[in-house]
N, C-alpha and C positions, 0 to 999 in steps of 0.2 A: 427243348426236345432232346432226347438222347440219340446221339449219332456215333457211328463207328466208321473209321476211315482205314482201309487196308492199303499199306504202302506209305512210307514217310519220306518219299523222295520229293522232288520239286513241287509237284502238283498237290500231293497228299498233305504235306506239311503246311503249305500255305493255306489250303482249303480248311484243314482242321483248325489251325490257329485263328483264322478269320471267323469261322463259325463259333468257336469258343468265345471270341471277343464280343460277339453280340448276345452272349448268354446261353448258348446251347452247351450241353454236357457232352464232351467229345472224348472218345477213346481212339487212339491211333495204334494200329497193330502192324508189326513188321517182323519178318523172320530173322533179321540181322540183329543179333543180341548186342553186339558192340554199339551199333547206332542207337538202339533203344536206351542202353545204359548211359551213353553220352548225352542224349537228349534229356534224360531224367536228371542229369547233373548240370544241365544248362549249356551244353556245347552244341551249337547249331552246325550241321554238316555242310551247309551251302551258304554262299554269300548272296543275300537279297536285301536291299534297303528296307529297314523297318521290321524285318521278320524276327530278328533275335529278341528285340524288346517285346514283341507280341507274344512269342512263345514263352518267354520267361514269366511275363505277367500272368498269363492264363494258366500256366502250369502251377505257379504259386497259389493262384486262386482256386486250384483243383477243378477247373473247368476243362482242362486239357491234360490227358494222361497218355503215357506211352508204355506199350507192353508187347511181349511176344506171345501172350496167351490168347490164341485164336478163339477159344471157347468163351472167354470173358468178353471178347469183342462181339461175338454173335449174340450172346445173352444181353449185352448192353443196349445196342442201338436198334430202334425201330427202323431207322434208315441206315443202310449199309453201303458206304461208298467204296467202290473199287477204283483205286488210283495207283495201281502198279504199272510198271513199265511195259511198253509194247515195242521192244527193239526190232530193228530190221532183221528179217530172216535171211538166209543165204541168197534168196532170189529177190530181196528187196521188199517183200511183203511183210506186214506186221506180224510179229511172233506173238501168238495169243496164249501161250502156255501159262503165263503168270496170271492172266485174267481168269482163265478157266480153272486154274488151281484154287484161286480165291473163291470162285463160285462153288467148287466142290467142298471147300472148307466150310462155307456158310451152310450148305445143305447138310453137311455131316453133323452139325451141332444145333441147328435151329429147331425149336419146338413150338414156336408160335409165328404168326404172320410177320413177314419182313419185306421191306421194299429195298431191292438191290439196285443201286444206281451206278451205271457205268460212267465214271469220270475220266477214265483213261481214253486216249485217242484210239479208237478201234474201227475196223472196217465195217461197212454196211453189212448187216446180218449178224453181228456179234451178239446183240441182245437175244436173238433167237437161240444161238448156241449156248449162251449162259443159262437161259431158261431150260433148255434141254438137259444140260448137265445137272442143274439143281433138281429138276424133276426126276432124273434117273436115280440120283442118290437118295432122294426122299422115298422113291418107290422101293429101293433096296432096304430102306429102314422101316418099311411098312407104313409110311406117312404120306402116301400119295394124295391124300385129301387136304394136306396142309397148304394154306394159301400163301402166295408170294407174288410180287410184281417185279419186273425188270424194266427199269427206266433208263433212258439215255439222257445224260446231262453234261454235254461236253464243256471243257474249260476253254477260256479265251484269255489266258494270261500271257503277258509279255515279260520275259525275263528282264529284270532291272526295275520293273514297276508292277510286279505281280501282286503285292499286298494291296496297293491302291486299286488295281484292276479288279481284285476280288471284293474289296470293300465298296467300290463304286462301279459296278459292272455296266457296260453299255447295253448288254442284253443278257437274259437268262433263258437258255433254250431248254425246254423240257419235252422230251419225247416219250409219250405214254399212250396207252390204249384205253385207260380207265379213268373215270372221274375221281375214284377214291385215291389213286396215286397222285393225281394232279392236286387234289386238296391238300395232301400231306406235304408235297413239294412246295406249294404256295405258302403254307404255314412256315416251313423251314426257311424260305427265302424272304419272308415278309419284311424283316429288318432292312433288306437291301432294295426294297421295292416301294418305298414310302413316297418319294417325290413325284414320280410318274411311273406309268406302267412299263416295266422292263421285261416282263415274263412273256415269252412266246411259246405257246404250246403247239405241238405238232405230232405226227406219227413218229414212231421210233426210228425207222429207217431214214426218214428225212433229217432227223436230228443227227444221226450218225454221219450222214453225208455233209451236213452243214459245216461241221468242224473241218473236214478235209477240204471242202470247197473254199472256206475262208482262208486257210493257210496257203492253199494253192493259188488263190487269186493274188494274195500279197506277194508270194514268190514270183508270180508272173510279172507283176509290176516292176519288181527289182530286176529281173532278167531282161525285161524289155528295155529298161533304162540303161542297163549295161551294154546291150546291143547298140542302142543309139549312141552311147559314149564311144564305142569302138568305131562306129560310122562317122561320128563327129570329128575324131582325130584325123581320119583319112580325107575328110572333106574340108578341113581347115575351119571347122566351127567349134564353139565352146559349149560343151554339154551343160555347164552350169547356167549359162544364159538360156539355153533351151529348156532346162528344168524350170526356171522362173516363168518362162513364157507359157509352158503347158500347165504348170501347177496353178496358175491363176484362173484356169478354167475350172469352175466348181464341179463339173462332171468328172474331172481327173483328180484335182486336189494335190497338195504338196506331200502327203504322207507316202512313204515307201517308193519315192521316185528319185532317191539319191544314188547316183552311180558310185561304183566302188569295186572292191576286190572280190565280190561274190558274197552270198549269204551262207550262214552256217547255223550252228545251234542244234538243239535237240528236236526241233519241230519241222521246220521247212524242208530240209533235205529228206528226212524220213517220211514225211507225210506226202510229199510229191511222189516219191518212189512207191509208197504203199498204194496210192490211188492209181498209179500207172499199172501196178500189178493186179489190182482189183479189176481194172478195165480189161486187162489181158485175159483174166480168168473168165470173162463173159464174151470174149472175142470182139472187144471194142478197141479200136486203135486210137488211143488218147494222144493225138498228134501235138496239140498245144503243150500238154504237160511234158511230153518227151523233149520238146524243144526247150522248155524252161529248164529242165534238168541238164540238158546238154550244154546250154549256154552258161549255166552256173558252174559246171565242172570246168569248162574252158576258162571262165572268168577268173577262177582262183589261181590260174597260172600266169595271168597278164602281168602282174607286178614283177615276177621273176623274169619274164621275157624282157621287160624294160631294163631291169638291172643288168641282165646278161648282155643285152645289146649295148648299153652305155659303156660297159667295161670291155667291149670287144671280145666277149666270150672267155675272158681270163679272170676267173674268180678264185683261183687256187690261192689259199693263204690269206685272202682278204678278210678284214673284220667289218661286220655290219652291225650297227646299233639298231635294234628293233624296239620300237615303242608300241606295245600292245600285244597281247597273247590271246585274251578272251575273244569270243566271236563277236561281241558287242560290248558297249560300256555297261557299267553297273551290274556286272555278273563276273563270276570266276569260271564260267562254263567254257570249256575249249572243245566241246563236241562239234565235229565237222568245221572247226574254225579255219578260215583262210590262212591264218598264221601258220598252221601246221603244214599245209601244202608248201608254203613259201620256205619255212625253215628247213624242211626235208630236202627241197630242191637246192637250197644253198649249200647244205651239207654235201649233197651228192656232187656238187660242182667244186667242192674243196674249200668252201668258205667257213668262217667262224662267226657265230651269232652271239652278240651281247644283248640280252633282252631285259626289258623292264615292263611290268604291268602292275597297276595299283592293287589288284586282287587275285590274279591268276598265277602267281609265282609258285605256290604250293602245288597247284594242279599241274603246272608244266613240269615240275620236278617229279611228280607222281608218274606222268606219262613217259618222260624221256630219261629219268634217272640221271646219274652223273656221267657227263661227257666232257672231253677236253675241248670240243668245238661248240659247246653250249654253256655260256656264262650268264647266270641270273644275277642282275645288278640291283642294288638297294634303292637307287634313284634313277630317274630318267637321265640326269646329268652324268652319273657315273657310267651309264651305258655308252656314252659318247667317247670315252677314253680309248685312244688308239684305234678308233673306228675309221674306216675309209669312206663310209657314207651312212646316212640316217634313213631308216625305213619306218614309215608309220602305217599301221594296218588296223588299228582300233581307235575310234574317235573319242577317247576319254577326254573329259573337259580339261584336265590339267595339261593336255598336249596342245591346246588351241592357242595359247599365248606364251610360247617359250622365249628364252633368251637367245635370239638369233645370232648375236655377236659371239656368245659362248659356243653355239653350234658351229659357226664358221671357224672359230679358233681351234676347236677340238678335232674337227674332221680333217683328215689328210686330203680328202677331195671334197670341196664344199658343194655337196649335192644332197637333196632330199627327195626320196621316192615316197610319194603320198598316195596310199591306197584308198583314202577317204575324202580327198579334196577339201581339206580343212583350212588351207591357206590361200591367200590371194597371190596369183602368179606375179603381178606387177610389183607387189610389196617385196617378194623374194628377189626379183630382178634388181631392184634398187639396192638391196643388201649384197648383191653380187653372189648370190647362192643359186646354183642351178636347181630348178624345181620341176620334177617330172611327176605328173598326176594322171588322173583318169579322164580321158575324153576332152582334154584341153591342149 
């Protein structure tokens, strides 16, 4: 099947590459000439395990092409995926200008029936707005009778495992009002639906809300556990024992109940905020969502508070080794990362940060540029040099079994602040290293 994907950011590039991998003929369209040129030369703009190989293989096989030519994209695909960004607007609501711009572009060039698929995370009612925009442009062109469908097909990708999530989806949500569009979408996703039925068909608005509801539920679990962690500290309990105790209940499960320094990334903060704004727009007080957001904002400051208290409020001139910059392992994404809140608070207190991350160093350099109080180190060991303490804020696998003797030797103060609870407190006690974590 011929498919066009608008937007070659995180979602669009993964979706396009995976559809090409199963045999579809995919054209990816983007307005960024430099990004398109680099992709055509084999340079992948993001780090995602397995993505580079997938893109290169399918580009070489000519099943995956990249272009800035919007008309080529409209002419090519029977199915037109909209996978552009929906960044937060000034009030926290999702900014729809890029989605609507793509809708207008499709309408400007289409001359035969097209199925327009909203893959971007969009507020409830967006499909109606997209349809209205397309219809208005077609009318201007004298093509008001030209048929099209707008389908909601939200993505459920986790950064760090996006390729696998796309190749082996838990569910495929299709929001549509017509059997014709459902038939086409079922054909498109047939290669991913062979073992058992994964496709769930519903009305468009329910599909749009499903995406937000899923992310907000996961964010709620994280914020709840962080609240329990803060409570556990004050009550003399160990949140890790509590986690094991409640996770064994199949109604709760172990996923997304790890306490830590707060959630970040491109989805959870933005989507919780956007759904709150949607609720506000219809005079509904989303009390649970507001509490989730509030707890997460506060949780991102917890680690700094522990550091500040440990050093009696005197951080001026102190050096801190920081392991981790990305908001989670297996990605270079630092959007809304807890590390950023921590780093900026340390700077404000007069401290120097010596940071290491397996993948996010270039991104950190892009965000902060050259600073005397921010040193990017080539290895986790070199970050320890001249450091007063070690801080861990991203649970990369290579941080989980370090050389503790080296850490103790290098640090002027043998203390580890762990924002992800990756070590055993009793193990660190035996090594005579002070260990300050979350909820223990």
